[in-house]
C-alpha positions in Angstrom: -6.7 -80.8 3.4 -4.2 -78.0 4.0 -5.2 -74.9 6.0 -4.2 -71.5 4.9 -2.2 -70.3 7.9 -2.6 -66.5 7.1 -6.3 -66.7 6.5 -6.9 -68.9 9.6 -4.8 -66.5 11.7 -6.7 -63.5 10.5 -10.1 -65.1 11.0 -9.2 -66.2 14.6 -7.8 -62.7 15.4 -11.0 -61.0 14.2 -13.3 -63.4 16.0 -11.4 -63.2 19.3 -10.8 -59.5 19.2 -14.5 -58.9 18.4 -15.5 -61.3 21.2 -13.5 -59.4 23.8 -14.6 -56.0 22.6 -18.3 -56.9 22.4 -18.4 -58.9 25.6 -17.0 -55.9 27.5 -19.3 -53.4 25.9 -22.3 -55.6 26.4 -21.6 -56.0 30.1 -21.0 -52.3 30.5 -24.2 -51.3 28.7 -26.3 -53.6 30.9 -24.6 -52.6 34.1 -23.0 -55.8 35.1 -19.9 -55.8 37.4 -17.8 -57.7 34.9 -15.7 -59.6 37.5 -14.6 -62.2 34.9 -13.8 -59.6 32.2 -11.9 -57.5 34.7 -9.4 -60.4 35.1 -8.2 -59.8 31.5 -6.1 -56.9 32.8 -3.7 -59.6 34.0 -3.2 -60.8 30.4 -3.8 -57.7 28.2 -1.6 -54.7 29.1 -3.8 -51.6 29.3 -7.1 -53.4 29.4 -9.7 -52.1 31.9 -13.4 -52.7 32.3 -14.3 -49.4 30.5 -15.3 -48.5 27.0 -11.7 -47.4 26.2 -10.5 -50.6 27.8 -12.8 -52.6 25.5 -11.0 -51.1 22.5 -7.6 -52.0 24.0 -8.9 -55.5 24.8 -10.2 -55.9 21.2 -6.8 -55.0 19.8 -5.0 -57.4 22.2 -7.6 -60.0 21.5 -6.9 -59.7 17.8 -3.2 -60.1 18.3 -3.7 -63.0 20.7 -6.2 -64.7 18.4 -4.1 -64.3 15.3 -1.0 -65.8 17.0 -3.1 -68.7 18.3 -4.8 -69.3 15.0 -1.5 -69.2 13.1 0.1 -71.7 15.5 -2.9 -74.0 15.4 -3.0 -74.0 11.5 0.7 -74.5 11.3 0.6 -77.4 13.7 -2.4 -78.9 11.9 -0.6 -78.8 8.6 2.6 -80.3 10.0 0.8 -83.1 12.0 -1.7 -84.0 9.3 0.9 -84.4 6.6 -1.1 -82.1 4.3 0.7 -81.4 1.1 
């Protein structure tokens, strides 16, 4: 079975971007300190543990997830010998 690299990249990008966005907002709403989420500022330029930072993190998460999903699907297709 061959994976559609564009569809897989888009799906991974949406899922990872939404996960970063909603995890940050969830922690902010319920008043957690967000020590783990605050470490994302080392990886995502402009991210901070704020509502605006959640949007920035969601955008960077989409880009990061899309690139990762594309590479994964491409490697899968190459290594599995899918035609």
